[in-house]
C-alpha positions in Angstrom: 111.8 30.9 151.1 114.9 30.8 148.8 116.7 33.4 151.3 115.4 31.3 154.3 117.1 28.1 152.6 120.1 29.8 151.8 120.6 31.2 155.1 119.9 27.6 156.6 122.7 25.9 154.7 125.3 28.8 155.1 125.0 28.9 158.7 125.0 24.9 158.8 128.0 25.1 156.6 129.7 27.7 158.7 128.7 25.2 161.8 130.9 22.3 160.0 134.0 24.5 159.1 134.3 26.0 162.2 134.8 23.0 164.3 135.2 19.0 164.1 131.9 17.4 163.4 130.3 16.1 166.6 127.3 14.5 167.7 125.8 17.8 169.0 126.7 19.6 165.6 125.1 17.0 163.7 122.1 17.2 165.7 122.1 20.9 165.6 121.9 20.7 161.7 119.3 18.2 161.4 117.0 20.4 163.9 118.1 23.2 161.7 116.9 21.6 158.6 113.7 20.2 160.0 113.0 23.8 161.1 113.9 24.7 157.4 111.7 22.4 156.3 108.7 23.4 158.3 109.2 26.8 157.5 108.7 25.9 153.6 105.9 23.9 154.6 104.4 26.7 156.2 105.1 29.1 153.4 103.6 26.8 150.6 100.4 26.1 153.0 100.1 30.1 153.1 100.5 30.6 149.6 97.7 27.9 148.7 95.3 29.7 150.8 96.0 33.1 149.6 95.4 31.3 145.9 92.2 29.7 147.0 90.8 33.3 148.4 91.5 34.8 145.3 89.6 32.2 143.5 86.9 32.5 145.8 86.9 36.4 145.3 86.7 35.8 141.7 83.8 33.5 141.9 81.6 35.9 144.3 82.2 38.7 141.8 80.9 36.0 139.0 78.0 35.3 141.0 76.8 38.9 141.7 77.2 39.7 138.5 74.8 36.7 137.5 72.1 37.7 140.0 72.2 41.2 138.5 71.6 39.9 135.3 69.0 37.7 136.5 67.5 40.5 138.5 67.5 42.5 135.4 65.9 40.2 133.4 63.0 39.9 136.0 62.5 43.6 136.0 62.0 44.1 132.4 59.8 40.6 132.4 57.6 42.2 135.1 57.6 45.7 133.1 56.7 43.8 130.1 53.6 41.9 131.8 52.6 45.2 133.2 51.8 46.9 129.7 50.4 43.6 128.5 47.8 44.1 131.3 47.4 47.7 130.8 46.7 47.3 127.2 44.4 44.1 127.4 42.7 46.4 130.1 42.1 49.3 127.9 44.5 51.7 129.5 45.3 53.8 127.1 47.1 56.4 129.8 49.7 53.5 130.0 53.1 54.3 129.0 55.4 51.1 128.2 59.3 51.7 128.3 60.8 52.5 124.8 62.8 49.1 124.9 62.3 45.7 126.4 65.8 44.5 125.4 66.9 42.1 122.8 64.6 38.9 123.2 64.8 34.8 122.8 66.0 34.3 119.2 63.5 32.8 116.7 61.1 32.9 114.0 61.3 35.8 111.5 58.1 37.4 110.5 54.8 36.3 110.9 53.5 35.7 107.3 50.0 34.9 107.3 49.1 33.2 104.4 51.5 33.2 101.2 49.9 35.9 98.7 46.7 36.2 100.8 47.3 39.0 103.3 46.9 41.8 100.7 49.7 43.3 101.8 52.6 43.5 99.4 55.5 44.5 102.2 54.4 42.0 104.5 54.3 39.1 101.5 58.2 39.6 100.4 59.4 40.8 103.6 61.5 37.5 104.0 61.8 37.0 100.5 64.2 39.8 99.4 67.6 40.8 100.0 70.0 43.3 99.3 69.3 47.4 99.7 67.5 50.4 97.6 69.0 51.2 94.2 72.5 53.3 95.0 72.9 52.5 98.5 75.0 50.2 100.1 73.5 47.3 102.8 74.2 47.4 106.5 74.7 50.8 108.2 71.6 51.7 110.1 73.4 55.4 110.9 73.5 55.9 107.2 69.8 57.4 106.7 68.5 60.7 105.5 64.8 60.7 106.0 62.9 62.9 103.7 61.2 65.9 104.8 57.6 64.9 103.1 55.8 62.3 105.2 54.9 60.1 102.0 58.2 60.2 100.7 59.5 59.2 104.0 57.2 56.4 104.3 58.3 55.1 101.0 61.8 55.5 101.8 61.5 53.6 104.9 59.7 50.6 102.7 62.2 50.4 100.3 64.7 49.3 102.6 62.3 46.8 104.0 61.3 45.3 100.8 65.1 45.1 100.0 65.7 43.1 103.2 67.9 45.5 104.7 66.4 45.4 108.2 68.7 47.6 110.0 68.5 50.4 107.9 64.7 49.7 107.6 64.3 49.6 111.3 66.2 53.2 112.0 64.2 54.5 109.3 60.8 53.7 110.6 61.9 54.6 114.2 62.7 58.1 112.8 59.4 58.1 111.3 57.6 57.4 114.1 59.4 60.1 116.1 59.4 62.7 113.5 55.4 62.5 112.0 53.5 61.1 115.1 50.2 62.5 113.9 50.3 61.1 110.3 48.1 58.8 108.8 51.0 56.7 108.0 52.3 56.3 111.3 50.1 53.6 112.5 51.4 51.6 109.7 55.2 52.7 110.3 54.8 51.1 114.2 53.3 48.2 112.8 56.2 47.7 110.2 58.6 48.3 113.4 57.2 45.3 115.2 57.4 43.3 111.7 61.0 44.0 112.1 61.8 43.2 115.4 60.0 39.8 114.8 62.2 39.2 111.4 65.1 39.7 113.6 64.4 37.7 116.3 63.8 40.7 118.9 60.8 39.2 120.1 60.7 41.2 123.4 61.2 44.4 121.3 58.8 43.4 118.9 56.0 42.9 121.7 56.9 46.5 122.9 56.3 47.6 119.2 53.0 45.7 118.9 51.7 47.1 122.3 52.6 50.5 121.4 50.7 50.0 118.3 47.3 48.6 120.0 47.6 51.3 122.4 48.1 54.2 120.2 45.7 53.1 117.3 43.2 51.1 118.6 40.7 51.8 115.7 43.5 51.0 112.9 42.6 48.5 110.2 45.6 46.3 111.6 45.0 46.1 115.2 43.8 42.5 115.0 46.7 41.8 113.5 48.9 43.3 115.6 47.2 41.6 118.7 48.3 38.1 116.4 51.7 39.3 116.2 52.2 40.5 119.8 50.7 37.0 121.0 53.2 35.5 118.7 55.9 37.5 120.1 54.9 36.0 123.6 54.6 32.7 122.5 58.5 32.7 121.2 59.3 33.9 124.3 57.9 31.2 126.2 55.1 33.0 127.8 52.3 30.7 126.7 49.8 32.1 129.4 50.3 35.6 128.1 50.3 34.7 124.4 46.9 32.8 124.8 45.5 35.7 126.7 46.2 38.1 124.0 44.7 35.6 121.0 41.6 35.5 123.3 41.6 39.0 123.6 42.1 39.4 119.6 39.2 37.5 119.1 36.9 39.2 121.5 37.8 42.6 120.4 38.3 41.7 116.4 35.6 38.8 115.7 35.2 40.4 111.9 39.4 40.4 111.7 40.4 39.0 108.2 40.1 35.3 107.7 43.9 34.8 107.4 44.4 36.3 110.7 41.8 34.3 112.7 43.3 31.1 110.9 46.7 32.2 112.3 45.5 32.8 115.8 44.0 29.4 115.6 47.0 27.6 114.5 49.1 29.5 117.2 46.8 28.9 120.1 46.5 25.1 119.0 50.4 25.0 119.0 51.0 26.2 122.6 47.8 24.5 123.8 45.7 27.4 125.1 42.5 26.1 126.8 
């Protein structure tokens, strides 16, 4: 644009100095100036059009990314519902995925009735802070699981009691993988679900409790696993699924401990189960 203006002005100046000013020369200059203004306007309009196209392209990219994110969340939700349906139907062969991704934040661990659960770890899970003696808190990769299953369970429980959820989650995950057939593995799987609830990872908590119900249907904490699975779904705003889980718990475990039943009743009333 600057080159065009410069060339036009140079040509106009040449016309002025080459011969005395005349009406024709003035008309030529005015015509040249008009053409120059029209060229500048055209270039300006072209630049604005290019800018608008660039903005539209960026908006299209953003919308495409948002659509892909929503599709991923929908796929995850459908997978979760399939897993719950399979568990409630008693399909022990159904293999749920290892992770449903992070859920909606909220809550913390589900305490039944303070001091009444008979579970010192469950009672203290949200009351302690710090880390096991001699170990700095916070790095989930700093885990060296003992080879003895009982020692390994106590090691993982120490992090949980100290409120070091990151290390506790890593330790119990390793425990479940390392000792799949040990009698304490069902409890380790249950603890994983509790940790996810404590961290507000409600979808991952649902995954953990589904695995517990599926793999350890006769575990003494099966009723509580149903309770906390329903709680995870309620926190994910899946009230219908949560109500189904609570009702299934009552049907399959009519003699569940009183605190578990009372908590289920409270949760069902809170989300208005029919």
